[in-house]
DRENLUM-401199 format. One record per residue (C-alpha): residue in three letters; x, y, z. Coordinates in Angstrom, 3 decimals, decimal comma. Example, Ala and Ser with C-alpha at 12.3 -4.5 7.8 and 13.67 -1.06 7.14 Angstrom:
% residues 2
+---------+----------+----------+----------+
: residuo :        x :        y :        z :
+---------+----------+----------+----------+
:     ALA :   12,300 :   -4,500 :    7,800 :
:     SER :   13,670 :   -1,060 :    7,140 :
+---------+----------+----------+----------+
END
This chain:
% residues 441
+---------+----------+----------+----------+
: residuo :        x :        y :        z :
+---------+----------+----------+----------+
:     MET :   -2,099 :   -8,611 :   16,082 :
:     ASN :    0,438 :  -10,673 :   17,938 :
:     GLY :    1,216 :  -10,185 :   21,596 :
:     SER :    3,965 :   -7,643 :   21,071 :
:     GLY :    1,720 :   -5,606 :   18,766 :
:     ALA :   -1,087 :   -5,640 :   21,338 :
:     THR :    1,289 :   -4,486 :   24,043 :
:     ALA :    2,473 :   -1,581 :   21,894 :
:     VAL :   -1,108 :   -0,537 :   21,175 :
:     SER :   -2,052 :   -0,708 :   24,860 :
:     ALA :    0,841 :    1,611 :   25,686 :
:     LEU :   -0,196 :    4,289 :   23,193 :
:     PRO :   -2,651 :    6,211 :   25,434 :
:     ALA :    0,060 :    6,747 :   28,041 :
:     ALA :    2,547 :    7,806 :   25,364 :
:     HIS :    0,007 :   10,234 :   23,922 :
:     GLU :   -0,707 :   11,705 :   27,370 :
:     ARG :    3,003 :   12,096 :   28,035 :
:     PHE :    3,482 :   13,943 :   24,765 :
:     VAL :    0,502 :   16,218 :   25,363 :
:     THR :    1,735 :   17,159 :   28,845 :
:     CYS :    5,522 :   17,020 :   28,351 :
:     ALA :    6,034 :   17,181 :   24,554 :
:     ASP :    8,037 :   13,991 :   24,906 :
:     PRO :    6,521 :   10,736 :   23,565 :
:     GLU :    7,496 :    7,378 :   25,028 :
:     PRO :   10,396 :    5,600 :   23,256 :
:     GLY :    8,008 :    2,911 :   21,995 :
:     VAL :    6,160 :    5,323 :   19,678 :
:     ARG :    7,155 :    4,928 :   16,027 :
:     ALA :    9,385 :    7,699 :   14,711 :
:     LEU :    6,864 :    8,391 :   11,944 :
:     VAL :    4,152 :    8,985 :   14,547 :
:     ALA :    6,323 :   11,016 :   16,908 :
:     ASP :    7,383 :   13,296 :   14,033 :
:     SER :    3,731 :   13,731 :   13,044 :
:     TRP :    2,711 :   14,587 :   16,616 :
:     ARG :    5,359 :   17,308 :   16,679 :
:     ARG :    4,070 :   18,773 :   13,416 :
:     CYS :    0,525 :   18,705 :   14,788 :
:     ALA :    1,547 :   20,489 :   17,975 :
:     ALA :    3,380 :   23,126 :   15,932 :
:     SER :    0,243 :   23,593 :   13,790 :
:     GLY :   -1,935 :   24,151 :   16,860 :
:     VAL :   -4,103 :   21,044 :   16,436 :
:     ARG :   -5,985 :   20,207 :   19,642 :
:     PRO :   -5,070 :   16,738 :   20,954 :
:     ASP :   -8,242 :   16,364 :   23,038 :
:     GLY :  -10,512 :   16,043 :   20,002 :
:     GLY :  -12,523 :   19,084 :   21,015 :
:     ASP :  -12,086 :   20,845 :   17,678 :
:     PRO :  -13,306 :   18,611 :   14,799 :
:     PRO :  -11,839 :   18,941 :   11,305 :
:     PRO :  -13,359 :   21,841 :    9,348 :
:     LEU :  -15,941 :   21,450 :    6,598 :
:     ARG :  -14,060 :   22,952 :    3,677 :
:     ARG :  -16,690 :   22,663 :    0,955 :
:     THR :  -20,413 :   23,250 :    0,698 :
:     ASP :  -22,562 :   20,613 :   -0,987 :
:     ALA :  -22,553 :   22,584 :   -4,233 :
:     GLU :  -18,789 :   23,037 :   -4,157 :
:     LEU :  -18,338 :   19,353 :   -3,362 :
:     ASP :  -20,490 :   18,297 :   -6,316 :
:     ALA :  -18,551 :   20,568 :   -8,671 :
:     CYS :  -15,217 :   19,250 :   -7,406 :
:     ARG :  -16,317 :   15,638 :   -7,764 :
:     ARG :  -17,359 :   16,159 :  -11,373 :
:     THR :  -13,978 :   17,553 :  -12,413 :
:     HIS :  -11,532 :   15,764 :  -10,129 :
:     PRO :   -9,118 :   13,324 :  -11,864 :
:     LEU :   -9,871 :   10,591 :   -9,323 :
:     ALA :  -13,540 :   10,544 :  -10,315 :
:     ALA :  -12,440 :    8,344 :  -13,235 :
:     VAL :  -11,105 :    5,657 :  -10,879 :
:     LEU :  -13,865 :    5,824 :   -8,251 :
:     PRO :  -15,549 :    2,675 :   -9,688 :
:     LEU :  -12,199 :    0,883 :   -9,406 :
:     PHE :  -11,825 :    1,943 :   -5,767 :
:     ARG :  -15,381 :    0,792 :   -5,053 :
:     GLU :  -14,604 :   -2,618 :   -6,531 :
:     LEU :  -11,254 :   -3,079 :   -4,798 :
:     LEU :  -11,986 :   -1,486 :   -1,412 :
:     GLY :  -15,632 :   -0,543 :   -1,061 :
:     SER :  -17,467 :   -3,691 :   -2,114 :
:     GLY :  -16,666 :   -5,444 :    1,161 :
:     ALA :  -17,219 :   -2,436 :    3,411 :
:     ALA :  -20,862 :   -3,175 :    4,215 :
:     ASP :  -19,912 :   -6,650 :    5,419 :
:     ASP :  -16,677 :   -5,742 :    7,178 :
:     GLY :  -17,781 :   -2,726 :    9,228 :
:     HIS :  -15,420 :   -0,134 :    7,782 :
:     VAL :  -15,460 :    2,827 :    5,417 :
:     PHE :  -13,334 :    3,777 :    2,477 :
:     ALA :  -12,627 :    7,358 :    1,484 :
:     VAL :  -11,070 :    9,266 :   -1,388 :
:     GLY :   -9,629 :   12,720 :   -0,798 :
:     ASP :   -7,990 :   15,423 :   -2,884 :
:     SER :   -4,345 :   16,495 :   -2,700 :
:     GLU :   -5,121 :   18,966 :    0,114 :
:     GLY :   -6,739 :   16,320 :    2,319 :
:     THR :  -10,375 :   17,293 :    1,735 :
:     LEU :  -12,534 :   14,167 :    1,595 :
:     LEU :  -14,507 :   13,880 :   -1,640 :
:     TRP :  -16,169 :   10,490 :   -1,174 :
:     VAL :  -16,776 :    8,501 :    2,027 :
:     GLU :  -18,655 :    5,221 :    1,637 :
:     GLY :  -19,137 :    1,935 :    3,457 :
:     ASP :  -20,949 :    0,224 :    6,307 :
:     ALA :  -23,924 :    2,268 :    7,556 :
:     GLY :  -22,984 :    1,905 :   11,227 :
:     ALA :  -19,362 :    2,791 :   10,553 :
:     MET :  -20,458 :    5,771 :    8,467 :
:     ALA :  -22,573 :    7,050 :   11,375 :
:     ARG :  -19,664 :    6,671 :   13,806 :
:     ALA :  -17,322 :    8,362 :   11,343 :
:     ALA :  -19,725 :   11,285 :   10,970 :
:     ARG :  -19,545 :   11,921 :   14,727 :
:     MET :  -15,847 :   12,777 :   14,355 :
:     ARG :  -16,595 :   14,598 :   11,062 :
:     PHE :  -14,973 :   12,023 :    8,814 :
:     VAL :  -17,396 :   12,985 :    6,055 :
:     ALA :  -17,272 :   14,228 :    2,487 :
:     GLY :  -16,271 :   17,883 :    2,408 :
:     ALA :  -14,236 :   17,771 :    5,649 :
:     GLY :  -10,539 :   18,622 :    5,726 :
:     TRP :   -8,355 :   15,788 :    7,006 :
:     ALA :   -4,964 :   17,235 :    6,212 :
:     GLU :   -2,575 :   16,571 :    9,078 :
:     CYS :   -2,408 :   20,265 :    9,996 :
:     GLN :   -6,217 :   20,322 :   10,394 :
:     ALA :   -7,140 :   16,915 :   11,819 :
:     GLY :   -3,916 :   15,744 :   13,437 :
:     THR :   -2,091 :   12,506 :   12,741 :
:     ASN :   -4,270 :   10,290 :   10,537 :
:     ALA :   -3,578 :    7,968 :    7,626 :
:     PRO :   -4,894 :   10,075 :    4,718 :
:     GLY :   -3,462 :   13,326 :    6,060 :
:     THR :   -0,094 :   11,867 :    7,028 :
:     ALA :    0,166 :    9,900 :    3,754 :
:     LEU :   -0,225 :   13,192 :    1,894 :
:     GLU :    2,279 :   14,884 :    4,185 :
:     LEU :    4,918 :   12,192 :    3,589 :
:     GLY :    3,976 :   11,269 :    0,039 :
:     ARG :    3,817 :    7,544 :    0,735 :
:     PRO :    1,483 :    4,854 :    2,137 :
:     VAL :    0,856 :    5,149 :    5,875 :
:     GLN :   -0,981 :    3,125 :    8,509 :
:     ILE :   -2,102 :    4,735 :   11,783 :
:     VAL :   -3,621 :    2,622 :   14,556 :
:     THR :   -5,823 :    3,696 :   17,493 :
:     GLY :   -3,794 :    5,840 :   19,920 :
:     GLU :   -1,292 :    6,870 :   17,256 :
:     HIS :   -3,858 :    9,438 :   16,100 :
:     TYR :   -3,066 :   12,862 :   17,502 :
:     SER :   -6,703 :   13,673 :   18,203 :
:     ALA :   -8,208 :   11,661 :   21,053 :
:     ALA :  -11,529 :   11,672 :   19,169 :
:     VAL :  -10,028 :    9,203 :   16,661 :
:     HIS :   -8,429 :    6,798 :   19,148 :
:     GLY :  -11,114 :    4,169 :   18,529 :
:     TRP :  -10,161 :    3,907 :   14,844 :
:     SER :   -7,381 :    2,494 :   12,717 :
:     CYS :   -6,731 :    3,578 :    9,148 :
:     ALA :   -4,470 :    2,900 :    6,172 :
:     ALA :   -4,017 :    5,241 :    3,213 :
:     ALA :   -1,907 :    5,730 :    0,110 :
:     PRO :   -1,396 :    8,753 :   -2,129 :
:     VAL :   -2,377 :    8,478 :   -5,799 :
:     ARG :   -0,099 :   10,183 :   -8,309 :
:     ASP :   -0,441 :   11,358 :  -11,861 :
:     PRO :    1,349 :    8,570 :  -13,781 :
:     VAL :    3,198 :   11,029 :  -16,017 :
:     THR :    4,061 :   14,028 :  -13,827 :
:     ARG :    4,093 :   12,077 :  -10,516 :
:     ARG :    2,153 :   14,968 :   -8,957 :
:     VAL :   -0,079 :   13,818 :   -6,094 :
:     LEU :   -3,713 :   13,819 :   -7,218 :
:     GLY :   -5,227 :   12,692 :   -3,934 :
:     VAL :   -5,407 :    9,871 :   -1,442 :
:     VAL :   -7,357 :    6,637 :   -0,915 :
:     ASP :   -8,090 :    5,404 :    2,617 :
:     LEU :   -9,574 :    2,507 :    4,602 :
:     SER :  -10,796 :    3,305 :    8,137 :
:     GLY :  -12,339 :    1,008 :   10,705 :
:     GLY :  -11,507 :   -1,401 :   13,484 :
:     ALA :   -9,046 :   -4,227 :   14,081 :
:     SER :   -9,066 :   -5,548 :   10,500 :
:     ILE :   -7,640 :   -2,228 :    9,308 :
:     ALA :   -4,775 :   -2,359 :   11,814 :
:     THR :   -3,063 :   -5,122 :    9,808 :
:     PRO :   -0,432 :   -5,385 :    7,047 :
:     PRO :   -3,004 :   -6,681 :    4,501 :
:     ALA :   -5,062 :   -3,501 :    4,899 :
:     LEU :   -2,032 :   -1,354 :    4,122 :
:     ALA :   -1,275 :   -3,636 :    1,183 :
:     ALA :   -4,874 :   -3,228 :   -0,018 :
:     VAL :   -4,749 :    0,579 :   -0,209 :
:     ARG :   -1,272 :    0,501 :   -1,726 :
:     GLY :   -2,541 :   -1,946 :   -4,365 :
:     ALA :   -5,606 :    0,188 :   -5,048 :
:     ALA :   -3,433 :    3,280 :   -5,542 :
:     LEU :   -1,148 :    1,400 :   -7,950 :
:     ALA :   -4,156 :    0,057 :   -9,852 :
:     ALA :   -5,596 :    3,569 :  -10,125 :
:     GLU :   -2,313 :    4,955 :  -11,433 :
:     ALA :   -2,118 :    2,126 :  -13,990 :
:     TYR :   -5,682 :    2,840 :  -15,124 :
:     LEU :   -4,972 :    6,554 :  -15,507 :
:     ALA :   -1,755 :    5,824 :  -17,398 :
:     HIS :   -3,521 :    3,447 :  -19,758 :
:     ALA :   -6,351 :    5,909 :  -20,347 :
:     ALA :   -3,962 :    8,764 :  -21,119 :
:     ALA :   -1,433 :    6,853 :  -23,194 :
:     SER :   -1,502 :    6,982 :  -26,979 :
:     VAL :    0,315 :    3,625 :  -27,180 :
:     PRO :   -0,759 :    0,175 :  -25,904 :
:     LEU :   -0,291 :   -0,633 :  -22,238 :
:     LEU :    2,364 :   -3,179 :  -23,274 :
:     GLY :    5,209 :   -2,509 :  -25,658 :
:     PRO :    6,510 :   -4,947 :  -28,288 :
:     ASP :    8,641 :   -6,775 :  -25,718 :
:     GLY :    5,617 :   -7,348 :  -23,464 :
:     CYS :    6,778 :   -4,902 :  -20,812 :
:     ALA :    4,326 :   -2,482 :  -19,237 :
:     ARG :    4,601 :    1,067 :  -20,566 :
:     VAL :    3,309 :    4,445 :  -19,424 :
:     GLY :    3,260 :    6,537 :  -22,568 :
:     THR :    6,652 :    6,712 :  -24,247 :
:     GLU :    9,434 :    5,052 :  -22,303 :
:     PRO :   12,202 :    7,541 :  -21,470 :
:     ALA :   15,566 :    6,722 :  -22,986 :
:     ASP :   17,273 :    7,347 :  -19,624 :
:     GLU :   14,918 :    5,187 :  -17,524 :
:     ILE :   16,284 :    3,063 :  -14,683 :
:     ARG :   14,995 :   -0,495 :  -14,834 :
:     LEU :   14,916 :   -2,549 :  -11,596 :
:     SER :   14,365 :   -6,312 :  -11,530 :
:     ALA :   13,808 :   -7,649 :   -8,020 :
:     LEU :   11,178 :  -10,425 :   -8,178 :
:     GLY :   12,490 :  -13,826 :   -7,159 :
:     ARG :   15,960 :  -12,401 :   -6,555 :
:     ASP :   18,049 :  -11,771 :   -3,439 :
:     GLY :   19,551 :   -8,653 :   -5,002 :
:     VAL :   18,260 :   -6,073 :   -7,443 :
:     LEU :   19,421 :   -6,130 :  -11,048 :
:     LEU :   19,678 :   -2,479 :  -12,111 :
:     GLU :   19,817 :   -1,587 :  -15,812 :
:     TYR :   20,515 :    1,905 :  -17,069 :
:     GLY :   21,572 :    2,508 :  -20,645 :
:     ASP :   24,277 :   -0,032 :  -21,341 :
:     ARG :   25,066 :   -0,501 :  -17,640 :
:     VAL :   23,955 :   -3,629 :  -15,753 :
:     LEU :   24,575 :   -3,652 :  -11,993 :
:     ARG :   23,895 :   -6,425 :   -9,481 :
:     LEU :   23,333 :   -4,710 :   -6,145 :
:     SER :   24,023 :   -6,053 :   -2,676 :
:     PRO :   21,020 :   -6,952 :   -0,488 :
:     ARG :   21,222 :   -3,705 :    1,514 :
:     HIS :   21,724 :   -1,534 :   -1,553 :
:     SER :   18,810 :   -3,362 :   -3,165 :
:     GLU :   16,559 :   -2,400 :   -0,241 :
:     ILE :   17,662 :    1,228 :   -0,431 :
:     VAL :   17,076 :    1,495 :   -4,179 :
:     LEU :   13,617 :   -0,087 :   -3,868 :
:     ALA :   12,689 :    2,284 :   -1,020 :
:     LEU :   13,710 :    5,259 :   -3,173 :
:     ALA :   11,796 :    3,843 :   -6,147 :
:     VAL :    8,636 :    3,598 :   -4,028 :
:     ALA :    9,045 :    7,107 :   -2,588 :
:     ARG :    9,879 :    8,615 :   -6,012 :
:     GLN :    9,871 :   12,208 :   -4,783 :
:     GLY :   12,819 :   11,651 :   -2,427 :
:     MET :   13,314 :   10,872 :    1,260 :
:     THR :   15,084 :   12,265 :    4,286 :
:     GLY :   17,574 :   10,074 :    6,105 :
:     ASP :   15,092 :    9,526 :    8,945 :
:     GLN :   12,348 :    8,424 :    6,532 :
:     LEU :   14,690 :    6,063 :    4,730 :
:     ALA :   15,892 :    4,549 :    8,012 :
:     VAL :   12,278 :    3,741 :    9,007 :
:     ASP :   11,716 :    2,015 :    5,662 :
:     LEU :   14,878 :   -0,064 :    6,009 :
:     SER :   14,583 :   -1,387 :    9,557 :
:     GLU :   12,129 :   -1,856 :   12,411 :
:     TYR :   14,943 :   -0,949 :   14,763 :
:     GLU :   16,691 :    2,369 :   15,135 :
:     MET :   19,424 :    2,768 :   12,531 :
:     PRO :   22,316 :    5,080 :   13,459 :
:     ALA :   22,567 :    8,041 :   11,109 :
:     SER :   26,257 :    7,315 :   10,588 :
:     THR :   25,473 :    3,786 :    9,386 :
:     LEU :   22,958 :    5,046 :    6,846 :
:     ARG :   25,314 :    7,784 :    5,603 :
:     ALA :   28,070 :    5,208 :    5,085 :
:     GLU :   25,711 :    2,961 :    3,089 :
:     MET :   24,582 :    5,891 :    0,938 :
:     THR :   28,201 :    6,870 :    0,262 :
:     ARG :   28,970 :    3,319 :   -0,891 :
:     LEU :   25,807 :    3,215 :   -3,030 :
:     ARG :   26,652 :    6,575 :   -4,646 :
:     ALA :   30,057 :    5,151 :   -5,575 :
:     VAL :   28,279 :    2,265 :   -7,318 :
:     LEU :   25,535 :    4,251 :   -9,078 :
:     GLY :   27,300 :    7,542 :   -9,641 :
:     PRO :   26,065 :   11,039 :   -8,730 :
:     GLU :   24,032 :   11,239 :  -11,961 :
:     LEU :   21,680 :    8,526 :  -10,635 :
:     LEU :   21,635 :    9,057 :   -6,854 :
:     GLY :   20,941 :   12,407 :   -5,267 :
:     SER :   21,018 :   13,599 :   -1,658 :
:     ARG :   19,119 :   16,173 :    0,416 :
:     PRO :   16,727 :   14,482 :   -0,110 :
:     TYR :   17,957 :   11,047 :   -1,075 :
:     ALA :   16,433 :   10,250 :   -4,456 :
:     LEU :   16,921 :    8,407 :   -7,723 :
:     LEU :   17,501 :   11,101 :  -10,345 :
:     ARG :   16,042 :    9,294 :  -13,358 :
:     PRO :   12,589 :    7,813 :  -14,074 :
:     VAL :   12,307 :    4,345 :  -12,561 :
:     ARG :   10,392 :    1,254 :  -13,659 :
:     THR :   10,356 :   -1,981 :  -11,683 :
:     ASP :    9,157 :   -5,490 :  -12,475 :
:     VAL :    6,749 :   -5,009 :   -9,533 :
:     ASP :    5,168 :   -2,110 :  -11,468 :
:     ASP :    4,904 :   -4,316 :  -14,565 :
:     VAL :    2,978 :   -7,039 :  -12,742 :
:     SER :    0,701 :   -4,544 :  -10,966 :
:     ARG :   -0,192 :   -2,814 :  -14,224 :
:     LEU :   -0,951 :   -6,101 :  -15,954 :
:     LEU :   -3,266 :   -7,009 :  -13,087 :
:     ALA :   -4,969 :   -3,613 :  -13,278 :
:     ALA :   -5,584 :   -4,261 :  -16,983 :
:     GLY :   -7,113 :   -7,675 :  -16,177 :
:     ARG :   -4,231 :   -9,567 :  -17,821 :
:     VAL :   -3,791 :  -12,106 :  -15,051 :
:     ARG :   -2,075 :  -14,781 :  -17,142 :
:     GLU :    0,575 :  -12,323 :  -18,350 :
:     ALA :    1,001 :  -10,994 :  -14,807 :
:     LEU :    1,640 :  -14,523 :  -13,564 :
:     ASP :    4,108 :  -15,050 :  -16,431 :
:     ARG :    6,054 :  -12,012 :  -15,267 :
:     TYR :    5,916 :  -12,929 :  -11,572 :
:     SER :    9,180 :  -14,821 :  -11,115 :
:     GLY :    8,832 :  -15,012 :   -7,337 :
:     PRO :    8,447 :  -12,889 :   -4,188 :
:     LEU :   10,154 :   -9,521 :   -4,021 :
:     LEU :   13,626 :   -9,887 :   -2,420 :
:     PRO :   12,351 :  -12,931 :   -0,480 :
:     ARG :   15,053 :  -12,800 :    2,207 :
:     SER :   14,685 :   -9,095 :    2,976 :
:     GLU :   13,049 :   -8,019 :    6,221 :
:     ALA :   13,119 :   -4,285 :    5,459 :
:     PRO :    9,609 :   -2,920 :    6,216 :
:     VAL :    9,256 :   -1,253 :    2,811 :
:     VAL :   10,171 :   -4,495 :    1,018 :
:     VAL :    7,904 :   -6,621 :    3,218 :
:     GLU :    4,990 :   -4,264 :    2,491 :
:     GLN :    5,598 :   -4,277 :   -1,268 :
:     ARG :    6,092 :   -8,049 :   -1,289 :
:     ARG :    2,805 :   -8,707 :    0,540 :
:     CYS :    0,925 :   -6,186 :   -1,568 :
:     LEU :    1,939 :   -7,693 :   -4,909 :
:     GLU :    1,538 :  -11,304 :   -3,769 :
:     GLN :   -1,944 :  -10,612 :   -2,419 :
:     GLN :   -3,024 :   -8,717 :   -5,541 :
:     LEU :   -1,864 :  -11,602 :   -7,726 :
:     ARG :   -3,285 :  -14,276 :   -5,433 :
:     ALA :   -6,672 :  -12,568 :   -5,299 :
:     ALA :   -6,789 :  -12,291 :   -9,093 :
:     VAL :   -5,931 :  -15,968 :   -9,539 :
:     LEU :   -8,444 :  -17,153 :   -6,931 :
:     VAL :  -11,331 :  -14,986 :   -8,045 :
:     GLY :  -10,710 :  -15,723 :  -11,731 :
:     GLY :  -11,386 :  -19,441 :  -11,296 :
:     ASP :   -9,080 :  -20,448 :  -14,180 :
:     ALA :   -7,895 :  -24,036 :  -13,609 :
:     GLY :   -4,665 :  -23,490 :  -15,546 :
:     LEU :   -3,681 :  -20,429 :  -13,507 :
:     LEU :   -4,654 :  -22,144 :  -10,255 :
:     ARG :   -2,472 :  -25,150 :  -11,146 :
:     ARG :    0,453 :  -22,852 :  -11,826 :
:     TRP :   -0,109 :  -21,077 :   -8,497 :
:     VAL :   -0,199 :  -24,212 :   -6,336 :
:     ARG :    2,767 :  -25,752 :   -8,158 :
:     ALA :    4,924 :  -22,725 :   -7,401 :
:     THR :    6,903 :  -22,561 :   -4,170 :
:     TRP :    4,889 :  -19,590 :   -2,916 :
:     GLY :    1,501 :  -21,235 :   -3,574 :
:     ALA :    2,214 :  -24,854 :   -2,700 :
:     GLU :    0,674 :  -24,573 :    0,785 :
:     ASP :   -2,199 :  -22,235 :   -0,096 :
:     ALA :   -5,227 :  -24,211 :    1,095 :
:     ALA :   -7,742 :  -21,823 :   -0,459 :
:     ALA :   -6,038 :  -22,102 :   -3,861 :
:     TRP :   -6,119 :  -25,914 :   -3,699 :
:     LYS :   -9,820 :  -25,763 :   -2,811 :
:     ALA :  -10,466 :  -23,324 :   -5,657 :
:     LEU :   -8,667 :  -25,670 :   -8,036 :
:     ALA :  -10,816 :  -28,586 :   -6,873 :
:     HIS :  -13,967 :  -26,575 :   -7,595 :
:     THR :  -12,866 :  -25,833 :  -11,164 :
:     LEU :  -12,175 :  -29,488 :  -12,086 :
:     PRO :  -14,869 :  -31,905 :  -13,366 :
:     GLY :  -16,830 :  -33,915 :  -10,813 :
:     GLY :  -15,390 :  -37,384 :  -10,273 :
:     SER :  -11,990 :  -36,359 :  -11,594 :
:     PRO :   -9,070 :  -37,943 :   -9,677 :
:     GLN :   -7,314 :  -34,568 :   -9,897 :
:     ARG :  -10,309 :  -32,896 :   -8,250 :
:     ALA :  -10,246 :  -35,387 :   -5,384 :
:     ALA :   -6,482 :  -34,958 :   -4,983 :
:     ALA :   -6,760 :  -31,156 :   -4,894 :
:     ALA :   -9,575 :  -31,296 :   -2,324 :
:     ALA :   -7,583 :  -33,720 :   -0,189 :
:     ARG :   -4,554 :  -31,451 :   -0,324 :
:     ALA :   -6,680 :  -28,475 :    0,762 :
:     ARG :   -8,084 :  -30,426 :    3,737 :
:     ALA :   -4,623 :  -31,611 :    4,739 :
:     LEU :   -3,257 :  -28,087 :    4,722 :
:     ASP :   -6,081 :  -26,444 :    6,645 :
:     PRO :   -9,185 :  -28,455 :    7,521 :
:     ALA :  -10,872 :  -25,496 :    9,229 :
:     THR :  -10,476 :  -22,859 :    6,540 :
:     ALA :  -10,030 :  -24,741 :    3,268 :
:     VAL :  -13,015 :  -23,003 :    1,728 :
:     PHE :  -13,037 :  -21,561 :   -1,767 :
:     PRO :  -13,159 :  -17,791 :   -1,152 :
:     GLN :  -15,987 :  -16,547 :   -3,315 :
:     LEU :  -14,774 :  -13,118 :   -2,404 :
:     ARG :  -14,529 :   -9,687 :   -3,866 :
:     PRO :  -10,952 :   -8,521 :   -4,391 :
:     HIS :  -10,864 :   -6,448 :   -1,186 :
:     ALA :  -12,122 :   -9,348 :    0,938 :
:     ALA :   -9,558 :  -11,656 :   -0,635 :
:     VAL :   -6,788 :   -9,205 :    0,205 :
:     LEU :   -7,870 :   -8,883 :    3,834 :
:     GLN :   -8,805 :  -12,473 :    4,568 :
:     ARG :   -5,400 :  -13,387 :    5,991 :
:     SER :   -5,798 :  -10,834 :    8,761 :
:     ARG :   -8,768 :  -12,770 :   10,081 :
:     SER :   -7,269 :  -16,252 :    9,993 :
+---------+----------+----------+----------+
END
């Protein structure tokens, strides 16, 4: 974390104490966290950590649930994307059901032992109303990816941990099936960790969609499909663009930068958002309610009431984005086609938190796939693109794929050294380690 982040974290214990004693958190606490603390207090959760989360299932019940749960099918995928680096990185990954009961908890032995002491174990209930503010429980409560660091947890017993989690939805009904989580130390309190769980959830949804579909993952035009494409689907194109191109039926709309951010936030949330939730996604700073209402009024005039709803704010038709297309191609192992479809970073000039998170997540998924794949052609394309031109690890990976003595090999190695002499090492990494490596540089 940078200095400002460290200062905010150091202030959390005092803010937590103030809330516990006065029901009034310090202004520096994120609105998402303050709202969660209020829900926890209303639910009667103890903030001192003296009442651990309940064990909701016996061993026999847990085994039966695991055998029949829909996320059992994607557990190997989660292990590959998130769990394979856990033993080396000192963290755990967990998968829970839609009610917040943990079904699988795996990872580093030491971290597992520490997690057990606060009852972060399979069979325990980590819904927000049972365990207080925590990433898996709060992600289920809000229906979107969440990161909770150290003192943001409502229970003092969890203040030594940071966690990031994302809900996993049925790709057809959009019903929440469960949640996937990373928990650990400083490496989990970073944007790449949140991007990792978000990417794992998207990959799981793509896998489930592909398994359930009776048609190929890609349609005749090469676009990713989930079953039969609805005739009234909203199509959003936002990669490599400063504004979203929205297509619906025979309508084609080019949205302003702010309207683009709003539409993308609603596409990510899918189930709808309150004004407060949307404001958090759009800006790191407090956004006046009147400003947001005015923007939504202008956007409704552009889209029409048949596409944009309120109370909650939501897009009223199925949505598909070019971000979804690339993610699904990656989940299917079609890296070359994913790179073909990746026309650039998502809304590259946007600083809206939801866009920044989605942008990092997709870029890191794609980058990891290109690096780990070791395909010289894909690596050349990556380093020749604007977004990969200064990627020292990619240049080093390219050098390793070229024949010994090749002038191109020497040039690629020299470029890698020039960019970063200390870390220009080909990352022979598992996908999760590749996603998180930037947090340690």
